[in-house]
C-alpha positions in Angstrom: -5.8 11.3 16.3 -6.1 12.9 12.9 -9.7 13.7 11.9 -11.4 11.7 9.2 -11.0 13.3 5.7 -14.7 12.6 4.9 -15.8 14.3 8.1 -13.6 17.3 7.4 -15.5 17.8 4.0 -18.8 16.8 5.4 -19.5 14.0 2.9 -20.3 10.3 3.0 -17.5 7.7 2.4 -19.1 6.9 -1.0 -19.3 10.5 -2.2 -18.9 11.1 -5.9 -16.2 13.3 -7.4 -18.8 16.1 -8.0 -19.9 15.9 -4.4 -16.3 16.1 -3.1 -15.6 19.1 -5.3 -18.8 20.9 -4.2 -18.0 20.2 -0.5 -14.4 21.4 -0.9 -15.5 24.6 -2.7 -18.0 25.4 0.1 -15.3 24.8 2.8 -12.7 26.7 0.9 -14.9 29.8 0.4 -15.9 29.7 4.1 -12.5 29.3 5.7 -10.2 31.0 3.2 -7.7 33.4 5.0 -8.7 36.3 2.7 -12.2 36.0 4.1 -11.0 35.5 7.7 -8.0 37.7 8.2 -6.2 37.0 11.4 -8.4 34.0 12.3 -6.1 31.1 13.1 -8.9 28.6 13.6 -10.3 29.4 10.1 -6.9 29.1 8.6 -6.4 25.7 10.2 -9.8 24.4 8.9 -8.8 25.7 5.4 -5.6 23.7 5.5 -7.5 20.6 6.7 -9.9 20.9 3.8 -7.0 21.3 1.4 -5.3 18.2 2.8 -8.6 16.1 2.7 -9.5 17.1 -0.8 -6.0 16.5 -2.1 -6.3 12.9 -1.0 -9.9 12.1 -1.8 -9.8 13.8 -5.3 -7.2 11.2 -6.4 -8.8 7.7 -6.9 -5.6 5.9 -6.0 -4.8 8.0 -2.9 -8.5 7.6 -1.9 -8.3 3.8 -2.3 -5.2 3.7 -0.1 -6.8 6.0 2.5 -10.1 3.9 2.6 -8.0 0.8 3.2 -5.3 2.0 5.6 -6.6 5.4 6.9 -3.9 8.0 7.7 -1.3 5.2 8.1 -1.3 5.0 4.3 0.7 8.2 4.1 3.1 7.8 7.1 6.7 8.4 6.2 5.6 9.2 2.6 6.7 12.8 2.6 5.1 15.3 0.3 4.6 15.4 -3.4 3.4 12.9 -5.9 1.3 9.9 -5.3 2.8 6.7 -3.7 -0.4 4.8 -4.2 -0.8 4.5 -7.9 -1.6 1.3 -9.7 1.0 -1.2 -10.8 1.3 -2.8 -14.2 2.3 -6.1 -15.7 2.7 -9.4 -13.9 5.1 -9.5 -10.9 5.6 -5.7 -10.8 4.5 -2.2 -11.9 5.0 1.5 -11.4 3.0 4.7 -11.3 4.0 8.3 -11.2 2.1 11.5 -10.9 3.0 15.2 -10.8 2.7 17.5 -7.8 -0.1 20.0 -7.2 1.6 23.4 -6.5 -1.6 25.3 -5.7 -4.6 23.1 -5.2 -6.9 25.9 -4.3 -5.9 27.9 -7.4 -6.4 24.8 -9.5 -10.0 24.3 -8.3 -11.3 27.9 -8.0 -9.2 29.7 -10.6 -7.6 31.9 -8.0 -11.0 33.4 -6.9 -9.4 34.9 -3.8 -6.0 35.7 -5.2 -4.2 38.3 -3.1 -4.2 41.9 -4.3 -1.3 44.3 -4.6 2.2 43.4 -5.8 2.7 39.9 -7.0 4.5 37.5 -4.7 7.5 35.6 -6.1 6.9 31.8 -5.6 9.5 29.2 -5.2 10.2 27.4 -8.4 11.8 24.4 -6.7 9.4 21.4 -6.2 9.9 17.9 -5.0 9.8 15.0 -7.4 6.9 12.7 -7.6 6.8 9.5 -5.5 6.6 6.2 -7.4 5.1 2.8 -6.6 6.3 -0.6 -7.6 4.4 -3.8 -7.0 6.6 -6.7 -6.0 5.5 -10.4 -5.8 7.6 -12.7 -3.6 7.4 -16.4 -2.7 6.4 -17.5 0.8 9.9 -18.9 1.3 11.5 -15.5 0.4 9.0 -13.8 2.8 10.3 -16.2 5.5 14.0 -15.8 4.9 14.2 -12.3 3.4 15.7 -11.7 0.0 17.2 -9.2 -2.4 15.4 -8.4 -5.6 16.5 -6.3 -8.5 13.6 -4.0 -9.8 13.6 -2.0 -12.9 11.2 0.9 -13.5 11.0 4.1 -15.7 11.5 7.4 -13.9 12.9 10.9 -14.5 16.4 11.9 -13.5 18.1 15.3 -13.3 19.7 16.3 -16.6 23.5 16.1 -16.2 24.1 18.7 -18.9 22.2 21.6 -17.4 22.1 20.2 -13.8 18.3 20.6 -13.8 17.8 24.3 -14.7 16.8 23.6 -18.3 19.1 26.2 -19.8 21.9 25.7 -22.3 25.3 25.4 -20.5 26.8 28.8 -20.0 23.3 30.4 -19.7 20.7 30.7 -17.0 17.0 31.0 -16.8 15.7 34.6 -16.4 12.8 36.0 -14.4 9.6 36.1 -16.4 8.9 39.8 -17.2 5.2 39.2 -17.4 4.6 37.9 -13.9 7.8 39.2 -12.3 8.6 35.6 -11.2 5.4 35.0 -9.4 4.2 32.4 -11.8 0.7 33.9 -12.0 -0.9 37.2 -13.1 -3.7 39.1 -11.3 -6.7 40.9 -12.8 -10.0 42.2 -11.6 -13.5 41.0 -12.5 -16.2 42.9 -10.9 -15.7 43.0 -7.1 -13.2 40.1 -7.2 -9.5 40.0 -7.6 -8.7 37.1 -9.9 -5.5 35.1 -10.5 -4.4 32.8 -13.3 -1.3 31.0 -14.4 1.1 33.2 -16.3 0.7 32.5 -20.0 4.3 33.3 -20.9 6.2 31.1 -18.3 3.5 28.5 -17.7 3.6 29.2 -13.9 7.3 28.6 -13.4 8.2 32.3 -13.0 11.2 31.9 -15.3 11.8 31.9 -19.0 14.6 30.1 -20.8 15.8 31.7 -24.0 18.4 29.1 -24.8 17.2 25.7 -23.9 19.4 22.8 -22.9 19.9 20.6 -26.0 19.8 17.4 -24.0 16.6 17.8 -22.0 15.0 20.5 -24.3 14.5 22.8 -21.3 12.7 20.5 -19.0 15.7 19.9 -16.7 14.9 16.2 -16.5 15.2 13.1 -18.6 13.3 9.8 -18.8 15.4 6.8 -17.8 14.9 3.2 -16.9 16.4 2.7 -13.5 17.5 -0.5 -11.8 17.8 -1.0 -8.0 18.5 -3.8 -5.5 15.6 -3.9 -3.0 16.2 -5.6 0.3 13.1 -7.5 1.3 13.2 -8.2 5.1 12.2 -11.5 6.6 8.6 -11.5 7.8 7.0 -9.3 5.1 3.3 -9.9 4.5 0.8 -8.8 1.8 0.6 -5.0 1.8 4.0 -4.4 3.4 5.3 -1.1 2.1 9.0 -0.5 1.7 10.2 3.1 1.3 13.4 3.8 -0.7 14.1 7.5 0.0 15.2 9.6 -3.0 14.6 6.9 -5.6 11.5 8.4 -7.1 11.3 11.1 -9.8 13.8 14.0 -9.8 12.6 17.3 -8.5 12.1 20.4 -10.6 14.8 23.1 -10.7 17.0 21.3 -8.2 14.2 20.2 -5.9 14.7 16.9 -3.9 13.8 13.6 -5.5 10.7 11.7 -4.6 10.6 8.3 -3.0 10.0 4.8 -4.4 7.5 2.8 -2.5 7.7 -0.9 -3.0 4.4 -2.7 -2.1 5.0 -6.4 -1.4 2.5 -9.2 -2.2 3.2 -12.8 -1.1 2.2 -15.5 -3.6 -0.1 -18.3 -2.5 1.7 -21.5 -1.4 0.5 -25.0 -2.5 0.8 -26.5 1.0 0.9 -23.7 3.6 -1.6 -21.0 4.4 -0.4 -18.0 6.3 -2.4 -16.7 9.2 -0.4 -13.7 10.6 2.8 -15.1 12.1 1.4 -18.7 12.0 1.4 -21.1 9.2 -1.4 -23.7 8.7 -1.5 -27.0 6.8 -3.5 -30.1 6.6 -2.1 -33.7 6.9 -4.2 -36.8 6.0 -3.7 -39.7 8.5 -5.2 -43.2 8.2 -7.9 -44.0 10.8 -5.8 -46.8 12.3 -2.8 -44.5 12.6 -5.0 -41.8 14.2 -6.2 -44.4 16.7 -2.8 -45.9 17.5 -0.7 -42.9 17.1 2.1 -42.4 14.5 4.8 -40.2 13.1 4.5 -38.3 9.8 7.2 -36.6 7.8 6.2 -33.1 6.8 7.9 -30.2 5.0 8.8 -26.8 6.5 8.4 -23.5 4.7 12.1 -23.5 3.7 11.7 -27.0 2.0 13.4 -29.0 4.8 11.8 -32.0 6.5 10.6 -32.5 10.1 8.7 -35.1 12.0 5.2 -34.6 13.3 4.1 -36.9 16.1 0.4 -37.8 16.0 -0.8 -38.9 19.5 -2.9 -42.0 19.9 -6.6 -41.3 19.8 -6.3 -38.1 17.6 -9.7 -37.0 16.4 -10.6 -35.7 12.9 -9.9 -32.0 12.7 -7.7 -31.9 15.8 -4.8 -29.4 15.5 -1.2 -30.3 16.4 1.1 -27.4 16.9 4.8 -27.1 16.1 6.1 -24.0 18.0 8.6 -21.9 16.2 7.9 -23.3 12.7 5.8 -20.4 11.6 6.7 -17.0 10.1 9.2 -14.6 11.6 8.0 -11.2 12.9 8.9 -8.3 10.7 12.0 -6.5 12.2 12.2 -9.3 14.8 13.3 -12.4 12.8 14.1 -14.4 15.9 10.4 -14.3 17.0 8.5 -16.9 15.0 4.9 -18.1 15.0 3.7 -21.7 15.1 3.0 -24.3 12.4 -0.6 -25.5 13.0 -1.2 -28.9 11.5 -4.8 -30.0 11.1 -5.2 -33.8 11.2 -7.6 -35.1 8.5 -8.5 -38.7 9.3 -8.6 -40.6 6.0 -11.4 -43.2 6.1 -11.2 -45.9 3.4 -14.0 -46.0 0.9 -13.2 -49.4 -0.7 -12.5 -52.5 1.5 -11.5 -56.0 0.6 -13.5 -58.9 2.1 -10.7 -59.6 4.6 -10.5 -55.9 5.6 -14.3 -55.7 6.1 -14.3 -58.9 8.2 -11.4 -57.5 10.3 -13.3 -54.2 10.9 -16.5 -55.9 11.8 -14.7 -58.1 14.3 -13.1 -55.0 15.8 -16.4 -53.2 16.0 -17.9 -56.1 18.0 -14.9 -56.2 20.2 -14.8 -52.5 20.9 -18.5 -51.9 21.2 -19.9 -48.4 21.2 -17.5 -45.7 22.3 -18.3 -43.4 25.2 -19.2 -40.6 22.8 -21.7 -42.7 20.9 -23.2 -44.0 24.2 -23.5 -40.5 25.5 -25.2 -39.3 22.3 -27.7 -42.2 22.4 -28.5 -41.3 26.0 -29.3 -37.7 24.9 -31.5 -38.9 22.1 -33.4 -41.2 24.4 -34.1 -38.4 26.9 -35.1 -36.1 24.1 -37.6 -38.5 22.5 -39.1 -39.3 25.9 -39.7 -35.7 26.5 
């Protein structure tokens, strides 16, 4: 089982941003490979600290981790943030760039390697996106297809993502030699910072693409058909691979994560795979038994049999009338109907006389007699 991110950094769950940063700085300085050459255990702890801080430093990733734990990032792939906030009623989106070198970003390359500069890869994966989708309970029961629209970035078709004018190519940055950063010494330390001439890409573009202005990507409103499977519940996450932002310099695209919310229903309340509802029944019908016509979640009608002698609050179950299991639509829960006995508050003279006569004829019930016996014993000590 993966270790808790807060334990890795040695902080409490409610730690502030400053406390997280201080804890990460301490762990990074202690376990950095430059300080522990050849120590595989230290290298592993350094990677764990990087992973933990990468999640906890981001408020949206942190909120997702606090709620779902490590499951929040299963099948999510790398790059970007699939847990950003949505916007607008019924749906929203979020996008965020990747962190190429988290340690360098935090500590300014304090332990940057010496010697010749190392050429870094300029290809990076596109950011993941999040879309919030609201569906009705009926759609959650049957499954549905929904068209979603969201802004994203796509690879420029003119330059095919390299940012250079057609017929030309980016060239290696002469300042950093393609490494994306430059090294310098300050006292006893070898320092590193982003190359000022190429901005960390390791490449320079003399003639920029006229369409994307050298970025290699364009903003675009994208539309997709999303298949919502039967049985989805609040918080169900659907992953659409490759439908996120385009990658940089030919890198693979990110994913689109659709987070499903099911709208409240005026009659049914969902309890896992079961549905619950309340049906009022007159006291005479509850005593004699009756049949009541009730709706199903799809809007159809079915008959509920109320047995004679049904008590207030008693639950009558209809097997198979609940919600289907996700990925197993043939498996369905139950419809749990709570009987609310409706006692009249206004009686005509004839109704009152009829009830008084019935009370005399029936006498006290076994439950009432039993309760009186308990009270008598209690008062007598």
